Steps between C-alpha positions, in 0.01 A plus 500: 500500500427133602160603612410575134533141412196266486464120481591437132815348350783720612581630155135616458505668856816691392349579170182641667698709745712651228190555268336692786799730534512566117135591461527704818785699337756392747695349204481733204545407131876440448580430857719190556369205682801369675489136604731539792320804640146342465628165652636697794193700557279188487729272691494243221758329275594626155334215307127593566584862442651410161189303422279787608689743271457244220122518560511879486688490168260237354202715587645803336542697821879486508771446242834321506801695378792285400786506743330754717187341656135562524333840507137617506390523138524834328251557207539762238196699390523293165494173696192604706307609194583187294401273793178693541418448134565133511306459821197674343512273198544174684246580769241555227592184298504293821169630625330414173635143498431451870143609457453230247687216682494557872371213708278514815800386711718780356218747582487372849884546531470862394224557747722349770793725405276813491362407845854471645590838343223654697673396830820704411394863481750676732808685385736247658314223321565637152770242411246222572234685303742551213580122495141404509419733214775339294359151591154625386627606160724204458191271570302690231785437248503128602134482448543618146623150402736662256856391588672760297294780653584359841865501436498856349289626792763368750774694321305820463362502852849477642604794277203713604602734788199445717718502813577866425132575524480329838796698607299818429251400765769515765572860390130584500335278758172694477446325170502148640139473582358629166768304301412166666126570460548583129719201437237270653229655295703451172598142589131422587392636157753283321377200697140587425573520119657152525190362675281638223730351232506831334837541314439871388406604851802316636736678259342840593520470874842347483637791291341747737679330788833537333438846384447599866858383552588738222345794680709406808816484276407849370406655838744338738800384280501795261461305187386733217121464432572533132702185487246305708201618303675399174544137621135489606392633151714234329347222701144629460559505129624143495209383705249671268660343194490159668122505548 
């Protein structure tokens, strides 16, 4: 297990190693993440393992059960659909604000993240790709300049089960190449809209990007299409009224 660790703070190395196991399906939703077991496997003390588990909980990947410990987060169908609806709404609002307020330095930062994502395209690099994708979207939220939207986005992004979508790639590795290419195309379209300072286009391509996640939820996590389409219609209606 030690060979899975990199040159980061120990808690982050352990977090990355556990995260890789989760999205690879080696830890399933509901499985317990035992501190003693993980510490023994990795040859480390309990303290950095506890800190790594705290990170997993903070990022919405795991949950702490009082008096029992930490387990991989289980999400009900209702939880997933609600998180999807909120993600649609916030991505649209943030995209509009960011298109109006983003600075050249922030555009350059997004370009840098996107370039780094292009260097992580293999199946075993999906945890890094997922983290970079989260950094890309968090940087977009930051560029909106709206502190409340930034705070709300941090909450909702942690609730959204994107790690479950990455886990699907480990079950269907033949999808990796096309999935990575499509994500790059969608991220590039969002960045292009920001460069054009076009808020309507930014909203449109951002919603399309999140709705692609909705199709993955439908096809690979068996979330009913009716529930997902209803959330999409609600957000489209709100966006139309806002114009």
